[in-house]
C-alpha positions in Angstrom: -52.4 -61.2 -19.7 -51.8 -62.2 -16.0 -48.0 -62.2 -16.5 -48.0 -58.8 -18.3 -49.9 -57.0 -15.6 -47.9 -58.6 -12.8 -44.7 -57.6 -14.7 -45.9 -54.0 -14.9 -46.8 -53.9 -11.2 -43.3 -55.3 -10.3 -41.7 -52.5 -12.4 -43.7 -49.9 -10.6 -43.0 -51.4 -7.1 -39.3 -52.1 -7.6 -37.1 -52.4 -4.6 -34.3 -50.0 -3.9 -31.8 -52.7 -5.0 -33.6 -53.3 -8.2 -33.7 -49.5 -8.9 -30.0 -49.2 -8.2 -29.1 -52.0 -10.6 -31.6 -50.8 -13.2 -30.0 -47.3 -13.2 -26.7 -49.0 -14.1 -28.1 -51.3 -16.7 -30.6 -49.1 -18.5 -30.1 -47.1 -21.7 -27.3 -49.4 -23.0 -24.9 -48.2 -20.3 -23.2 -51.5 -19.9 -21.0 -52.4 -23.0 -23.8 -51.1 -25.2 -26.2 -54.0 -24.4 -29.9 -53.4 -24.0 -31.5 -54.7 -20.8 -35.2 -55.0 -19.9 -36.5 -55.3 -16.4 -39.2 -57.6 -15.0 -39.4 -59.5 -18.2 -41.9 -62.3 -18.8 -40.4 -65.6 -19.8 -43.3 -67.8 -19.1 -43.9 -69.3 -16.6 -41.6 -66.9 -14.9 -40.8 -63.2 -14.6 -37.1 -62.4 -14.4 -35.6 -59.3 -12.8 -33.4 -58.2 -15.8 -32.8 -59.7 -19.2 -30.5 -59.0 -22.1 -31.9 -60.9 -25.1 -29.0 -60.1 -27.4 -26.6 -61.8 -24.9 -29.1 -64.4 -23.7 -28.3 -63.2 -20.1 -30.6 -63.0 -17.1 -29.7 -61.2 -14.0 -31.6 -61.9 -10.7 -31.4 -59.8 -7.6 -32.1 -62.2 -4.7 -33.4 -60.9 -1.3 -33.8 -62.8 1.9 -36.9 -64.6 0.7 -34.7 -66.6 -1.7 -33.0 -68.4 1.2 -36.1 -70.5 1.7 -36.8 -70.8 -2.1 -33.4 -72.3 -3.0 -34.9 -75.4 -4.6 -37.5 -73.5 -6.6 -34.8 -71.0 -7.7 -32.6 -73.9 -8.9 -35.5 -75.4 -10.9 -36.2 -72.0 -12.4 -32.5 -71.6 -13.4 -32.4 -75.0 -15.0 -35.6 -74.2 -17.0 -34.2 -70.8 -18.2 -30.9 -72.4 -19.1 -32.7 -75.0 -21.1 -34.1 -72.1 -23.2 -30.5 -70.9 -23.9 -30.2 -68.2 -21.3 -27.3 -67.8 -18.8 -28.5 -66.8 -15.3 -26.5 -64.8 -12.9 -27.8 -64.3 -9.3 -26.6 -61.7 -6.8 -27.7 -61.2 -3.3 -29.2 -57.8 -2.6 -26.4 -57.0 -0.1 -23.8 -57.7 -2.8 -25.5 -55.3 -5.2 -25.7 -52.6 -2.5 -22.2 -53.0 -1.0 -20.2 -54.1 -4.0 -22.0 -52.5 -6.9 -18.8 -52.1 -9.0 -17.8 -55.7 -8.6 -21.3 -56.8 -9.5 -21.3 -54.6 -12.7 -17.9 -56.0 -13.6 -19.1 -59.5 -13.4 -22.2 -58.7 -15.5 -19.9 -56.9 -18.0 -17.6 -59.9 -18.3 -20.6 -62.1 -19.0 -21.8 -59.7 -21.7 -18.6 -59.4 -23.5 -17.7 -63.1 -23.4 -20.8 -64.4 -25.0 -20.3 -68.1 -26.0 -20.7 -68.7 -29.7 -23.9 -70.6 -30.4 -22.1 -73.1 -32.7 -18.5 -73.7 -33.4 -17.2 -72.3 -36.7 -16.5 -74.8 -39.5 -12.8 -74.5 -38.7 -13.5 -75.4 -35.1 -12.5 -71.9 -33.9 -15.7 -71.0 -32.1 -15.3 -69.2 -28.8 -16.0 -66.0 -27.1 -17.2 -62.8 -28.7 -15.1 -59.9 -27.5 -15.5 -56.2 -27.8 -12.7 -53.6 -28.0 -11.4 -52.7 -24.6 -13.1 -55.7 -23.0 -10.0 -56.7 -21.0 -9.8 -53.3 -19.3 -10.5 -53.2 -15.6 -12.0 -50.4 -13.5 -11.3 -49.0 -10.0 -14.3 -46.6 -10.1 -17.0 -46.0 -7.6 -20.1 -45.2 -9.7 -22.0 -46.8 -12.6 -20.8 -44.1 -15.1 -17.2 -44.1 -14.1 -17.0 -47.9 -13.9 -18.3 -48.0 -17.5 -16.4 -45.1 -19.0 -14.7 -47.3 -21.7 -18.1 -48.7 -22.7 -20.2 -45.6 -22.7 -19.1 -44.5 -26.2 -21.6 -44.9 -29.0 -22.3 -48.6 -29.1 -23.4 -48.5 -32.7 -20.1 -46.9 -33.7 -18.2 -49.8 -32.1 -20.4 -52.4 -33.8 -20.1 -50.8 -37.2 -16.4 -51.2 -37.0 -16.6 -55.0 -36.4 
């Protein structure tokens, strides 16, 4: 229960950077993938997680400069569970939000196949329009090609 209550408290006391990123990730806004925030993956609590894509996003502030070794150990552990971990410095999220979202989007739409196909043609899962770029300045405009009904796109696959 300790992790659950701590996770709830972290959601309630989110930093401005975490709120900014959450506003862009929530409600399946990014390529139709569902994110959760302050998620317990014992013995850790991660900032953002997309279980479908096995992707974890961490927003690192100044305190992480001194915790580099423990962050590396944490990343190795999470990767051993099959997650991919992407870390961004807080200033990157604040100053280059669109570039951060594009990097997350690329990670989401290029999900490695868990096992190669019998013909040896495993590879990357791609979604329609996944190779389109964006020059926009807000979450909504950066994601316009991906804001359509995510279930409609998946039904067509």
